[in-house]
Each structure stands twice: as structure tokens, then as C-alpha cells.
Predicted model as a PDB file, atoms N, CA, C, CB and O in Angstrom, pLDDT in the B-factor column:
MODEL        1                                                                  
ATOM      1  N   LYS A   1     -23.925-108.803  55.457  1.00 90.00           N  
ATOM      2  CA  LYS A   1     -23.097-108.834  54.266  1.00 90.00           C  
ATOM      3  C   LYS A   1     -23.036-107.432  53.658  1.00 90.00           C  
ATOM      4  CB  LYS A   1     -23.645-109.862  53.240  1.00 90.00           C  
ATOM      5  O   LYS A   1     -24.048-106.736  53.568  1.00 90.00           O  
ATOM      6  N   LEU A   2     -21.851-107.037  53.249  1.00 90.00           N  
ATOM      7  CA  LEU A   2     -21.685-105.704  52.678  1.00 90.00           C  
ATOM      8  C   LEU A   2     -22.063-105.688  51.198  1.00 90.00           C  
ATOM      9  CB  LEU A   2     -20.242-105.226  52.858  1.00 90.00           C  
ATOM     10  O   LEU A   2     -21.775-106.623  50.450  1.00 90.00           O  
ATOM     11  N   GLN A   3     -22.706-104.617  50.810  1.00 91.00           N  
ATOM     12  CA  GLN A   3     -23.096-104.406  49.420  1.00 91.00           C  
ATOM     13  C   GLN A   3     -21.935-103.756  48.669  1.00 91.00           C  
ATOM     14  CB  GLN A   3     -24.379-103.528  49.327  1.00 91.00           C  
ATOM     15  O   GLN A   3     -20.973-103.292  49.279  1.00 91.00           O  
ATOM     16  N   ASP A   4     -22.036-103.728  47.338  1.00 88.00           N  
ATOM     17  CA  ASP A   4     -21.001-103.094  46.514  1.00 88.00           C  
ATOM     18  C   ASP A   4     -20.797-101.630  46.896  1.00 88.00           C  
ATOM     19  CB  ASP A   4     -21.367-103.198  45.031  1.00 88.00           C  
ATOM     20  O   ASP A   4     -19.668-101.138  46.919  1.00 88.00           O  
ATOM     21  N   GLU A   5     -21.892-100.942  47.195  1.00 82.00           N  
ATOM     22  CA  GLU A   5     -21.791 -99.528  47.571  1.00 82.00           C  
ATOM     23  C   GLU A   5     -20.998 -99.361  48.873  1.00 82.00           C  
ATOM     24  CB  GLU A   5     -23.199 -98.912  47.724  1.00 82.00           C  
ATOM     25  O   GLU A   5     -20.250 -98.398  49.038  1.00 82.00           O  
ATOM     26  N   ASP A   6     -21.173-100.310  49.786  1.00 85.00           N  
ATOM     27  CA  ASP A   6     -20.431-100.257  51.046  1.00 85.00           C  
ATOM     28  C   ASP A   6     -18.931-100.391  50.793  1.00 85.00           C  
ATOM     29  CB  ASP A   6     -20.912-101.364  52.002  1.00 85.00           C  
ATOM     30  O   ASP A   6     -18.129 -99.665  51.379  1.00 85.00           O  
ATOM     31  N   TRP A   7     -18.556-101.325  49.916  1.00 89.00           N  
ATOM     32  CA  TRP A   7     -17.141-101.524  49.595  1.00 89.00           C  
ATOM     33  C   TRP A   7     -16.563-100.298  48.898  1.00 89.00           C  
ATOM     34  CB  TRP A   7     -16.960-102.765  48.711  1.00 89.00           C  
ATOM     35  O   TRP A   7     -15.408 -99.939  49.129  1.00 89.00           O  
ATOM     36  N   GLU A   8     -17.348 -99.662  48.058  1.00 83.00           N  
ATOM     37  CA  GLU A   8     -16.886 -98.440  47.388  1.00 83.00           C  
ATOM     38  C   GLU A   8     -16.648 -97.332  48.408  1.00 83.00           C  
ATOM     39  CB  GLU A   8     -17.911 -97.978  46.328  1.00 83.00           C  
ATOM     40  O   GLU A   8     -15.659 -96.604  48.320  1.00 83.00           O  
ATOM     41  N   ALA A   9     -17.550 -97.206  49.371  1.00 80.00           N  
ATOM     42  CA  ALA A   9     -17.376 -96.196  50.425  1.00 80.00           C  
ATOM     43  C   ALA A   9     -16.147 -96.509  51.263  1.00 80.00           C  
ATOM     44  CB  ALA A   9     -18.628 -96.124  51.326  1.00 80.00           C  
ATOM     45  O   ALA A   9     -15.404 -95.601  51.636  1.00 80.00           O  
ATOM     46  N   ILE A  10     -15.926 -97.772  51.561  1.00 88.00           N  
ATOM     47  CA  ILE A  10     -14.737 -98.176  52.330  1.00 88.00           C  
ATOM     48  C   ILE A  10     -13.475 -97.835  51.552  1.00 88.00           C  
ATOM     49  CB  ILE A  10     -14.775 -99.693  52.655  1.00 88.00           C  
ATOM     50  O   ILE A  10     -12.505 -97.347  52.130  1.00 88.00           O  
ATOM     51  N   ALA A  11     -13.479 -98.087  50.252  1.00 88.00           N  
ATOM     52  CA  ALA A  11     -12.308 -97.771  49.423  1.00 88.00           C  
ATOM     53  C   ALA A  11     -12.030 -96.274  49.414  1.00 88.00           C  
ATOM     54  CB  ALA A  11     -12.515 -98.273  47.987  1.00 88.00           C  
ATOM     55  O   ALA A  11     -10.873 -95.860  49.473  1.00 88.00           O  
ATOM     56  N   LEU A  12     -13.084 -95.455  49.340  1.00 81.00           N  
ATOM     57  CA  LEU A  12     -12.905 -94.000  49.357  1.00 81.00           C  
ATOM     58  C   LEU A  12     -12.299 -93.535  50.681  1.00 81.00           C  
ATOM     59  CB  LEU A  12     -14.249 -93.293  49.116  1.00 81.00           C  
ATOM     60  O   LEU A  12     -11.376 -92.721  50.698  1.00 81.00           O  
ATOM     61  N   VAL A  13     -12.819 -94.053  51.773  1.00 82.00           N  
ATOM     62  CA  VAL A  13     -12.320 -93.668  53.088  1.00 82.00           C  
ATOM     63  C   VAL A  13     -10.883 -94.165  53.269  1.00 82.00           C  
ATOM     64  CB  VAL A  13     -13.235 -94.229  54.203  1.00 82.00           C  
ATOM     65  O   VAL A  13     -10.053 -93.455  53.838  1.00 82.00           O  
ATOM     66  N   ALA A  14     -10.585 -95.372  52.792  1.00 90.00           N  
ATOM     67  CA  ALA A  14      -9.230 -95.910  52.903  1.00 90.00           C  
ATOM     68  C   ALA A  14      -8.238 -95.031  52.144  1.00 90.00           C  
ATOM     69  CB  ALA A  14      -9.179 -97.355  52.372  1.00 90.00           C  
ATOM     70  O   ALA A  14      -7.135 -94.776  52.628  1.00 90.00           O  
ATOM     71  N   HIS A  15      -8.626 -94.573  50.967  1.00 87.00           N  
ATOM     72  CA  HIS A  15      -7.754 -93.682  50.189  1.00 87.00           C  
ATOM     73  C   HIS A  15      -7.517 -92.372  50.945  1.00 87.00           C  
ATOM     74  CB  HIS A  15      -8.374 -93.391  48.795  1.00 87.00           C  
ATOM     75  O   HIS A  15      -6.399 -91.859  51.001  1.00 87.00           O  
ATOM     76  N   TRP A  16      -8.576 -91.859  51.513  1.00 83.00           N  
ATOM     77  CA  TRP A  16      -8.498 -90.603  52.274  1.00 83.00           C  
ATOM     78  C   TRP A  16      -7.598 -90.772  53.497  1.00 83.00           C  
ATOM     79  CB  TRP A  16      -9.911 -90.143  52.712  1.00 83.00           C  
ATOM     80  O   TRP A  16      -6.764 -89.911  53.779  1.00 83.00           O  
ATOM     81  N   LEU A  17      -7.764 -91.873  54.219  1.00 90.00           N  
ATOM     82  CA  LEU A  17      -6.944 -92.121  55.405  1.00 90.00           C  
ATOM     83  C   LEU A  17      -5.482 -92.343  55.045  1.00 90.00           C  
ATOM     84  CB  LEU A  17      -7.473 -93.323  56.168  1.00 90.00           C  
ATOM     85  O   LEU A  17      -4.590 -91.975  55.810  1.00 90.00           O  
ATOM     86  N   LYS A  18      -5.233 -92.941  53.887  1.00 92.00           N  
ATOM     87  CA  LYS A  18      -3.852 -93.148  53.441  1.00 92.00           C  
ATOM     88  C   LYS A  18      -3.148 -91.806  53.242  1.00 92.00           C  
ATOM     89  CB  LYS A  18      -3.821 -93.969  52.131  1.00 92.00           C  
ATOM     90  O   LYS A  18      -1.958 -91.678  53.530  1.00 92.00           O  
ATOM     91  N   SER A  19      -3.878 -90.817  52.754  1.00 89.00           N  
ATOM     92  CA  SER A  19      -3.292 -89.481  52.579  1.00 89.00           C  
ATOM     93  C   SER A  19      -2.883 -88.884  53.924  1.00 89.00           C  
ATOM     94  CB  SER A  19      -4.288 -88.543  51.867  1.00 89.00           C  
ATOM     95  O   SER A  19      -1.818 -88.279  54.043  1.00 89.00           O  
ATOM     96  N   PHE A  20      -3.736 -89.059  54.935  1.00 89.00           N  
ATOM     97  CA  PHE A  20      -3.405 -88.558  56.265  1.00 89.00           C  
ATOM     98  C   PHE A  20      -2.229 -89.322  56.865  1.00 89.00           C  
ATOM     99  CB  PHE A  20      -4.619 -88.656  57.186  1.00 89.00           C  
ATOM    100  O   PHE A  20      -1.379 -88.736  57.536  1.00 89.00           O  
ATOM    101  N   GLN A  21      -2.185 -90.627  56.623  1.00 92.00           N  
ATOM    102  CA  GLN A  21      -1.082 -91.433  57.129  1.00 92.00           C  
ATOM    103  C   GLN A  21       0.226 -90.996  56.486  1.00 92.00           C  
ATOM    104  CB  GLN A  21      -1.335 -92.924  56.869  1.00 92.00           C  
ATOM    105  O   GLN A  21       1.253 -90.916  57.161  1.00 92.00           O  
ATOM    106  N   SER A  22       0.196 -90.717  55.200  1.00 90.00           N  
ATOM    107  CA  SER A  22       1.385 -90.263  54.485  1.00 90.00           C  
ATOM    108  C   SER A  22       1.864 -88.914  55.019  1.00 90.00           C  
ATOM    109  CB  SER A  22       1.097 -90.165  52.984  1.00 90.00           C  
ATOM    110  O   SER A  22       3.060 -88.722  55.240  1.00 90.00           O  
ATOM    111  N   ALA A  23       0.946 -87.993  55.222  1.00 88.00           N  
ATOM    112  CA  ALA A  23       1.313 -86.675  55.756  1.00 88.00           C  
ATOM    113  C   ALA A  23       1.873 -86.798  57.162  1.00 88.00           C  
ATOM    114  CB  ALA A  23       0.102 -85.733  55.755  1.00 88.00           C  
ATOM    115  O   ALA A  23       2.840 -86.121  57.509  1.00 88.00           O  
ATOM    116  N   THR A  24       1.271 -87.658  57.972  1.00 88.00           N  
ATOM    117  CA  THR A  24       1.755 -87.860  59.338  1.00 88.00           C  
ATOM    118  C   THR A  24       3.167 -88.432  59.321  1.00 88.00           C  
ATOM    119  CB  THR A  24       0.808 -88.794  60.118  1.00 88.00           C  
ATOM    120  O   THR A  24       4.025 -87.999  60.089  1.00 88.00           O  
ATOM    121  N   THR A  25       3.405 -89.398  58.450  1.00 89.00           N  
ATOM    122  CA  THR A  25       4.738 -89.990  58.335  1.00 89.00           C  
ATOM    123  C   THR A  25       5.754 -88.941  57.907  1.00 89.00           C  
ATOM    124  CB  THR A  25       4.728 -91.156  57.336  1.00 89.00           C  
ATOM    125  O   THR A  25       6.864 -88.898  58.438  1.00 89.00           O  
ATOM    126  N   GLN A  26       5.384 -88.102  56.957  1.00 86.00           N  
ATOM    127  CA  GLN A  26       6.290 -87.040  56.508  1.00 86.00           C  
ATOM    128  C   GLN A  26       6.640 -86.103  57.660  1.00 86.00           C  
ATOM    129  CB  GLN A  26       5.658 -86.244  55.353  1.00 86.00           C  
ATOM    130  O   GLN A  26       7.796 -85.709  57.822  1.00 86.00           O  
ATOM    131  N   MET A  27       5.649 -85.755  58.445  1.00 84.00           N  
ATOM    132  CA  MET A  27       5.893 -84.842  59.565  1.00 84.00           C  
ATOM    133  C   MET A  27       6.761 -85.502  60.643  1.00 84.00           C  
ATOM    134  CB  MET A  27       4.558 -84.379  60.175  1.00 84.00           C  
ATOM    135  O   MET A  27       7.618 -84.849  61.238  1.00 84.00           O  
ATOM    136  N   LEU A  28       6.539 -86.784  60.890  1.00 84.00           N  
ATOM    137  CA  LEU A  28       7.292 -87.486  61.928  1.00 84.00           C  
ATOM    138  C   LEU A  28       8.743 -87.718  61.533  1.00 84.00           C  
ATOM    139  CB  LEU A  28       6.632 -88.809  62.240  1.00 84.00           C  
ATOM    140  O   LEU A  28       9.613 -87.799  62.401  1.00 84.00           O  
ATOM    141  N   THR A  29       9.017 -87.827  60.241  1.00 83.00           N  
ATOM    142  CA  THR A  29      10.384 -88.090  59.805  1.00 83.00           C  
ATOM    143  C   THR A  29      11.198 -86.811  59.656  1.00 83.00           C  
ATOM    144  CB  THR A  29      10.372 -88.843  58.496  1.00 83.00           C  
ATOM    145  O   THR A  29      12.401 -86.872  59.403  1.00 83.00           O  
ATOM    146  N   THR A  30      10.572 -85.678  59.805  1.00 76.00           N  
ATOM    147  CA  THR A  30      11.278 -84.402  59.739  1.00 76.00           C  
ATOM    148  C   THR A  30      11.692 -84.007  61.151  1.00 76.00           C  
ATOM    149  CB  THR A  30      10.390 -83.294  59.083  1.00 76.00           C  
ATOM    150  O   THR A  30      10.852 -83.857  62.038  1.00 76.00           O  
ATOM    151  N   LYS A  31      12.985 -83.843  61.345  1.00 77.00           N  
ATOM    152  CA  LYS A  31      13.498 -83.564  62.682  1.00 77.00           C  
ATOM    153  C   LYS A  31      12.930 -82.256  63.244  1.00 77.00           C  
ATOM    154  CB  LYS A  31      15.024 -83.501  62.654  1.00 77.00           C  
ATOM    155  O   LYS A  31      12.493 -82.202  64.394  1.00 77.00           O  
ATOM    156  N   CYS A  32      12.942 -81.231  62.437  1.00 78.00           N  
ATOM    157  CA  CYS A  32      12.426 -79.932  62.870  1.00 78.00           C  
ATOM    158  C   CYS A  32      11.656 -79.316  61.700  1.00 78.00           C  
ATOM    159  CB  CYS A  32      13.590 -78.982  63.351  1.00 78.00           C  
ATOM    160  O   CYS A  32      12.223 -78.551  60.919  1.00 78.00           O  
ATOM    161  N   PRO A  33      10.364 -79.646  61.577  1.00 74.00           N  
ATOM    162  CA  PRO A  33       9.612 -79.161  60.415  1.00 74.00           C  
ATOM    163  C   PRO A  33       9.496 -77.631  60.400  1.00 74.00           C  
ATOM    164  CB  PRO A  33       8.217 -79.784  60.400  1.00 74.00           C  
ATOM    165  O   PRO A  33       9.217 -76.994  61.415  1.00 74.00           O  
ATOM    166  N   MET A  34       9.715 -77.090  59.240  1.00 83.00           N  
ATOM    167  CA  MET A  34       9.583 -75.658  59.043  1.00 83.00           C  
ATOM    168  C   MET A  34       8.128 -75.346  58.695  1.00 83.00           C  
ATOM    169  CB  MET A  34      10.549 -75.154  57.929  1.00 83.00           C  
ATOM    170  O   MET A  34       7.398 -76.210  58.208  1.00 83.00           O  
ATOM    171  N   LEU A  35       7.725 -74.132  58.944  1.00 83.00           N  
ATOM    172  CA  LEU A  35       6.346 -73.735  58.680  1.00 83.00           C  
ATOM    173  C   LEU A  35       5.998 -73.934  57.204  1.00 83.00           C  
ATOM    174  CB  LEU A  35       6.123 -72.269  59.086  1.00 83.00           C  
ATOM    175  O   LEU A  35       4.894 -74.375  56.885  1.00 83.00           O  
ATOM    176  N   SER A  36       6.920 -73.616  56.312  1.00 86.00           N  
ATOM    177  CA  SER A  36       6.637 -73.772  54.883  1.00 86.00           C  
ATOM    178  C   SER A  36       6.404 -75.242  54.523  1.00 86.00           C  
ATOM    179  CB  SER A  36       7.794 -73.202  54.046  1.00 86.00           C  
ATOM    180  O   SER A  36       5.546 -75.548  53.695  1.00 86.00           O  
ATOM    181  N   TRP A  37       7.159 -76.144  55.137  1.00 85.00           N  
ATOM    182  CA  TRP A  37       6.992 -77.580  54.897  1.00 85.00           C  
ATOM    183  C   TRP A  37       5.637 -78.044  55.434  1.00 85.00           C  
ATOM    184  CB  TRP A  37       8.143 -78.387  55.559  1.00 85.00           C  
ATOM    185  O   TRP A  37       4.910 -78.771  54.757  1.00 85.00           O  
ATOM    186  N   THR A  38       5.308 -77.622  56.643  1.00 86.00           N  
ATOM    187  CA  THR A  38       4.035 -77.977  57.250  1.00 86.00           C  
ATOM    188  C   THR A  38       2.879 -77.434  56.408  1.00 86.00           C  
ATOM    189  CB  THR A  38       3.954 -77.441  58.692  1.00 86.00           C  
ATOM    190  O   THR A  38       1.875 -78.115  56.201  1.00 86.00           O  
ATOM    191  N   HIS A  39       3.032 -76.226  55.938  1.00 89.00           N  
ATOM    192  CA  HIS A  39       2.015 -75.584  55.104  1.00 89.00           C  
ATOM    193  C   HIS A  39       1.819 -76.368  53.805  1.00 89.00           C  
ATOM    194  CB  HIS A  39       2.409 -74.121  54.795  1.00 89.00           C  
ATOM    195  O   HIS A  39       0.686 -76.562  53.364  1.00 89.00           O  
ATOM    196  N   ALA A  40       2.907 -76.814  53.196  1.00 89.00           N  
ATOM    197  CA  ALA A  40       2.821 -77.583  51.954  1.00 89.00           C  
ATOM    198  C   ALA A  40       2.104 -78.918  52.186  1.00 89.00           C  
ATOM    199  CB  ALA A  40       4.230 -77.829  51.378  1.00 89.00           C  
ATOM    200  O   ALA A  40       1.279 -79.334  51.372  1.00 89.00           O  
ATOM    201  N   ILE A  41       2.417 -79.577  53.284  1.00 89.00           N  
ATOM    202  CA  ILE A  41       1.765 -80.850  53.597  1.00 89.00           C  
ATOM    203  C   ILE A  41       0.279 -80.636  53.837  1.00 89.00           C  
ATOM    204  CB  ILE A  41       2.415 -81.509  54.829  1.00 89.00           C  
ATOM    205  O   ILE A  41      -0.550 -81.418  53.372  1.00 89.00           O  
ATOM    206  N   PHE A  42      -0.059 -79.573  54.565  1.00 88.00           N  
ATOM    207  CA  PHE A  42      -1.464 -79.259  54.835  1.00 88.00           C  
ATOM    208  C   PHE A  42      -2.225 -78.999  53.538  1.00 88.00           C  
ATOM    209  CB  PHE A  42      -1.571 -78.039  55.764  1.00 88.00           C  
ATOM    210  O   PHE A  42      -3.344 -79.482  53.364  1.00 88.00           O  
ATOM    211  N   HIS A  43      -1.620 -78.237  52.629  1.00 91.00           N  
ATOM    212  CA  HIS A  43      -2.292 -77.960  51.359  1.00 91.00           C  
ATOM    213  C   HIS A  43      -2.421 -79.222  50.515  1.00 91.00           C  
ATOM    214  CB  HIS A  43      -1.533 -76.885  50.580  1.00 91.00           C  
ATOM    215  O   HIS A  43      -3.399 -79.379  49.783  1.00 91.00           O  
ATOM    216  N   GLY A  44      -1.449 -80.117  50.608  1.00 90.00           N  
ATOM    217  CA  GLY A  44      -1.561 -81.391  49.914  1.00 90.00           C  
ATOM    218  C   GLY A  44      -2.762 -82.191  50.417  1.00 90.00           C  
ATOM    219  O   GLY A  44      -3.484 -82.805  49.631  1.00 90.00           O  
ATOM    220  N   LEU A  45      -2.968 -82.177  51.735  1.00 87.00           N  
ATOM    221  CA  LEU A  45      -4.131 -82.856  52.302  1.00 87.00           C  
ATOM    222  C   LEU A  45      -5.425 -82.198  51.847  1.00 87.00           C  
ATOM    223  CB  LEU A  45      -4.055 -82.861  53.829  1.00 87.00           C  
ATOM    224  O   LEU A  45      -6.395 -82.886  51.527  1.00 87.00           O  
ATOM    225  N   GLN A  46      -5.445 -80.884  51.817  1.00 86.00           N  
ATOM    226  CA  GLN A  46      -6.646 -80.185  51.352  1.00 86.00           C  
ATOM    227  C   GLN A  46      -6.954 -80.531  49.904  1.00 86.00           C  
ATOM    228  CB  GLN A  46      -6.480 -78.672  51.503  1.00 86.00           C  
ATOM    229  O   GLN A  46      -8.112 -80.744  49.544  1.00 86.00           O  
ATOM    230  N   ASP A  47      -5.917 -80.586  49.073  1.00 88.00           N  
ATOM    231  CA  ASP A  47      -6.119 -80.940  47.663  1.00 88.00           C  
ATOM    232  C   ASP A  47      -6.667 -82.358  47.525  1.00 88.00           C  
ATOM    233  CB  ASP A  47      -4.801 -80.807  46.882  1.00 88.00           C  
ATOM    234  O   ASP A  47      -7.560 -82.616  46.718  1.00 88.00           O  
ATOM    235  N   CYS A  48      -6.122 -83.269  48.320  1.00 85.00           N  
ATOM    236  CA  CYS A  48      -6.587 -84.653  48.284  1.00 85.00           C  
ATOM    237  C   CYS A  48      -8.062 -84.737  48.685  1.00 85.00           C  
ATOM    238  CB  CYS A  48      -5.729 -85.534  49.213  1.00 85.00           C  
ATOM    239  O   CYS A  48      -8.845 -85.443  48.049  1.00 85.00           O  
ATOM    240  N   LEU A  49      -8.429 -84.019  49.735  1.00 81.00           N  
ATOM    241  CA  LEU A  49      -9.832 -84.019  50.172  1.00 81.00           C  
ATOM    242  C   LEU A  49     -10.742 -83.381  49.122  1.00 81.00           C  
ATOM    243  CB  LEU A  49      -9.976 -83.275  51.508  1.00 81.00           C  
ATOM    244  O   LEU A  49     -11.844 -83.869  48.871  1.00 81.00           O  
ATOM    245  N   ALA A  50     -10.281 -82.301  48.518  1.00 84.00           N  
ATOM    246  CA  ALA A  50     -11.090 -81.646  47.483  1.00 84.00           C  
ATOM    247  C   ALA A  50     -11.308 -82.593  46.307  1.00 84.00           C  
ATOM    248  CB  ALA A  50     -10.411 -80.339  47.002  1.00 84.00           C  
ATOM    249  O   ALA A  50     -12.411 -82.670  45.767  1.00 84.00           O  
ATOM    250  N   ASP A  51     -10.253 -83.317  45.907  1.00 85.00           N  
ATOM    251  CA  ASP A  51     -10.389 -84.288  44.818  1.00 85.00           C  
ATOM    252  C   ASP A  51     -11.371 -85.393  45.201  1.00 85.00           C  
ATOM    253  CB  ASP A  51      -9.018 -84.896  44.459  1.00 85.00           C  
ATOM    254  O   ASP A  51     -12.191 -85.820  44.388  1.00 85.00           O  
ATOM    255  N   SER A  52     -11.275 -85.849  46.457  1.00 79.00           N  
ATOM    256  CA  SER A  52     -12.187 -86.894  46.919  1.00 79.00           C  
ATOM    257  C   SER A  52     -13.628 -86.412  46.888  1.00 79.00           C  
ATOM    258  CB  SER A  52     -11.814 -87.344  48.332  1.00 79.00           C  
ATOM    259  O   SER A  52     -14.524 -87.140  46.462  1.00 79.00           O  
ATOM    260  N   LEU A  53     -13.849 -85.185  47.339  1.00 81.00           N  
ATOM    261  CA  LEU A  53     -15.208 -84.636  47.341  1.00 81.00           C  
ATOM    262  C   LEU A  53     -15.762 -84.511  45.929  1.00 81.00           C  
ATOM    263  CB  LEU A  53     -15.228 -83.274  48.029  1.00 81.00           C  
ATOM    264  O   LEU A  53     -16.932 -84.804  45.687  1.00 81.00           O  
ATOM    265  N   CYS A  54     -14.923 -84.076  45.002  1.00 83.00           N  
ATOM    266  CA  CYS A  54     -15.377 -83.894  43.620  1.00 83.00           C  
ATOM    267  C   CYS A  54     -15.651 -85.215  42.916  1.00 83.00           C  
ATOM    268  CB  CYS A  54     -14.348 -83.111  42.836  1.00 83.00           C  
ATOM    269  O   CYS A  54     -16.476 -85.279  42.005  1.00 83.00           O  
ATOM    270  N   SER A  55     -14.962 -86.264  43.338  1.00 81.00           N  
ATOM    271  CA  SER A  55     -15.111 -87.545  42.646  1.00 81.00           C  
ATOM    272  C   SER A  55     -16.156 -88.456  43.276  1.00 81.00           C  
ATOM    273  CB  SER A  55     -13.793 -88.256  42.614  1.00 81.00           C  
ATOM    274  O   SER A  55     -16.354 -89.581  42.816  1.00 81.00           O  
ATOM    275  N   LEU A  56     -16.823 -87.986  44.318  1.00 80.00           N  
ATOM    276  CA  LEU A  56     -17.839 -88.820  44.957  1.00 80.00           C  
ATOM    277  C   LEU A  56     -19.039 -89.000  44.039  1.00 80.00           C  
ATOM    278  CB  LEU A  56     -18.282 -88.206  46.294  1.00 80.00           C  
ATOM    279  O   LEU A  56     -19.501 -88.040  43.423  1.00 80.00           O  
ATOM    280  N   PRO A  57     -19.542 -90.219  43.944  1.00 79.00           N  
ATOM    281  CA  PRO A  57     -20.758 -90.422  43.148  1.00 79.00           C  
ATOM    282  C   PRO A  57     -21.963 -89.757  43.818  1.00 79.00           C  
ATOM    283  CB  PRO A  57     -21.028 -91.931  42.949  1.00 79.00           C  
ATOM    284  O   PRO A  57     -21.950 -89.493  45.020  1.00 79.00           O  
ATOM    285  N   SER A  58     -22.970 -89.497  43.046  1.00 82.00           N  
ATOM    286  CA  SER A  58     -24.141 -88.783  43.564  1.00 82.00           C  
ATOM    287  C   SER A  58     -24.900 -89.572  44.627  1.00 82.00           C  
ATOM    288  CB  SER A  58     -25.076 -88.447  42.429  1.00 82.00           C  
ATOM    289  O   SER A  58     -25.638 -88.990  45.422  1.00 82.00           O  
ATOM    290  N   ASP A  59     -24.724 -90.879  44.646  1.00 80.00           N  
ATOM    291  CA  ASP A  59     -25.434 -91.686  45.638  1.00 80.00           C  
ATOM    292  C   ASP A  59     -24.575 -92.024  46.861  1.00 80.00           C  
ATOM    293  CB  ASP A  59     -25.923 -92.965  44.997  1.00 80.00           C  
ATOM    294  O   ASP A  59     -24.862 -92.976  47.587  1.00 80.00           O  
ATOM    295  N   THR A  60     -23.524 -91.238  47.080  1.00 79.00           N  
ATOM    296  CA  THR A  60     -22.662 -91.446  48.245  1.00 79.00           C  
ATOM    297  C   THR A  60     -23.456 -91.169  49.522  1.00 79.00           C  
ATOM    298  CB  THR A  60     -21.401 -90.532  48.174  1.00 79.00           C  
ATOM    299  O   THR A  60     -24.208 -90.197  49.588  1.00 79.00           O  
ATOM    300  N   PRO A  61     -23.290 -92.026  50.542  1.00 79.00           N  
ATOM    301  CA  PRO A  61     -24.019 -91.803  51.793  1.00 79.00           C  
ATOM    302  C   PRO A  61     -23.760 -90.408  52.369  1.00 79.00           C  
ATOM    303  CB  PRO A  61     -23.629 -92.864  52.819  1.00 79.00           C  
ATOM    304  O   PRO A  61     -22.636 -89.907  52.349  1.00 79.00           O  
ATOM    305  N   VAL A  62     -24.809 -89.812  52.870  1.00 85.00           N  
ATOM    306  CA  VAL A  62     -24.743 -88.443  53.384  1.00 85.00           C  
ATOM    307  C   VAL A  62     -23.710 -88.315  54.506  1.00 85.00           C  
ATOM    308  CB  VAL A  62     -26.121 -88.001  53.888  1.00 85.00           C  
ATOM    309  O   VAL A  62     -22.990 -87.319  54.569  1.00 85.00           O  
ATOM    310  N   LEU A  63     -23.633 -89.296  55.374  1.00 85.00           N  
ATOM    311  CA  LEU A  63     -22.681 -89.235  56.483  1.00 85.00           C  
ATOM    312  C   LEU A  63     -21.238 -89.199  55.993  1.00 85.00           C  
ATOM    313  CB  LEU A  63     -22.880 -90.424  57.410  1.00 85.00           C  
ATOM    314  O   LEU A  63     -20.409 -88.491  56.565  1.00 85.00           O  
ATOM    315  N   LEU A  64     -20.933 -89.945  54.953  1.00 76.00           N  
ATOM    316  CA  LEU A  64     -19.592 -89.938  54.380  1.00 76.00           C  
ATOM    317  C   LEU A  64     -19.278 -88.567  53.777  1.00 76.00           C  
ATOM    318  CB  LEU A  64     -19.456 -91.042  53.310  1.00 76.00           C  
ATOM    319  O   LEU A  64     -18.203 -88.013  54.008  1.00 76.00           O  
ATOM    320  N   CYS A  65     -20.215 -88.029  53.010  1.00 79.00           N  
ATOM    321  CA  CYS A  65     -20.029 -86.694  52.412  1.00 79.00           C  
ATOM    322  C   CYS A  65     -19.818 -85.645  53.502  1.00 79.00           C  
ATOM    323  CB  CYS A  65     -21.252 -86.311  51.532  1.00 79.00           C  
ATOM    324  O   CYS A  65     -18.922 -84.807  53.400  1.00 79.00           O  
ATOM    325  N   GLN A  66     -20.625 -85.693  54.518  1.00 83.00           N  
ATOM    326  CA  GLN A  66     -20.524 -84.717  55.611  1.00 83.00           C  
ATOM    327  C   GLN A  66     -19.197 -84.844  56.346  1.00 83.00           C  
ATOM    328  CB  GLN A  66     -21.683 -84.897  56.596  1.00 83.00           C  
ATOM    329  O   GLN A  66     -18.589 -83.835  56.702  1.00 83.00           O  
ATOM    330  N   GLY A  67     -18.744 -86.065  56.575  1.00 79.00           N  
ATOM    331  CA  GLY A  67     -17.467 -86.282  57.240  1.00 79.00           C  
ATOM    332  C   GLY A  67     -16.305 -85.725  56.445  1.00 79.00           C  
ATOM    333  O   GLY A  67     -15.412 -85.090  57.006  1.00 79.00           O  
ATOM    334  N   LEU A  68     -16.309 -85.959  55.131  1.00 72.00           N  
ATOM    335  CA  LEU A  68     -15.250 -85.410  54.275  1.00 72.00           C  
ATOM    336  C   LEU A  68     -15.311 -83.893  54.232  1.00 72.00           C  
ATOM    337  CB  LEU A  68     -15.359 -85.976  52.857  1.00 72.00           C  
ATOM    338  O   LEU A  68     -14.281 -83.220  54.283  1.00 72.00           O  
ATOM    339  N   LEU A  69     -16.511 -83.363  54.138  1.00 77.00           N  
ATOM    340  CA  LEU A  69     -16.679 -81.917  54.088  1.00 77.00           C  
ATOM    341  C   LEU A  69     -16.219 -81.269  55.396  1.00 77.00           C  
ATOM    342  CB  LEU A  69     -18.144 -81.560  53.803  1.00 77.00           C  
ATOM    343  O   LEU A  69     -15.553 -80.234  55.373  1.00 77.00           O  
ATOM    344  N   ASN A  70     -16.563 -81.862  56.516  1.00 79.00           N  
ATOM    345  CA  ASN A  70     -16.140 -81.328  57.811  1.00 79.00           C  
ATOM    346  C   ASN A  70     -14.624 -81.385  57.972  1.00 79.00           C  
ATOM    347  CB  ASN A  70     -16.813 -82.099  58.945  1.00 79.00           C  
ATOM    348  O   ASN A  70     -14.030 -80.492  58.576  1.00 79.00           O  
ATOM    349  N   ALA A  71     -14.001 -82.420  57.440  1.00 68.00           N  
ATOM    350  CA  ALA A  71     -12.550 -82.539  57.543  1.00 68.00           C  
ATOM    351  C   ALA A  71     -11.847 -81.537  56.637  1.00 68.00           C  
ATOM    352  CB  ALA A  71     -12.107 -83.956  57.195  1.00 68.00           C  
ATOM    353  O   ALA A  71     -10.714 -81.142  56.912  1.00 68.00           O  
ATOM    354  N   HIS A  72     -12.496 -81.130  55.578  1.00 59.00           N  
ATOM    355  CA  HIS A  72     -11.887 -80.196  54.644  1.00 59.00           C  
ATOM    356  C   HIS A  72     -11.880 -78.823  55.253  1.00 59.00           C  
ATOM    357  CB  HIS A  72     -12.624 -80.188  53.299  1.00 59.00           C  
ATOM    358  O   HIS A  72     -11.407 -77.873  54.630  1.00 59.00           O  
TER     359      HIS A  72                                                      
ENDMDL                                                                          
END                                                                             
């Protein structure tokens, strides 16, 4: 059975993955993406990850923190 902390970690990861899914969809719907567009999407992902890292509670599992940090 999952604990409340587990569900919170799942929600954080789901939010993070949704950002990647959104960026991927944006890139796929662009016929010929320009470097500036790609750069903007990449920075949007970085901002989302930075916000996620800053909003993590102090008792967040180390593996989750490390995974987010490595992706950033």
C-alpha cells in the first residue's frame, strides 16, 4: 500500500513528465522547428525543472531529488 508521501512523489513526477510531454507535442506539431523555437522550449523545460526542485519538500526521497537534478 502506498503512503501519502509516495502519492506526493508520484504527483511531482507526473507534473514533471507532463511538461516534457507538452514540449514534445510542441516540437512534433512544428513542421520545421527553428533553433530559436527549440531554444525557447528547452528553456521552458529548464524553468519547470528548476521550479520543481525549489518546491520539493525537505523529506523528498533522495532518488527523486537526484533524478530531477540530473535531468536539469
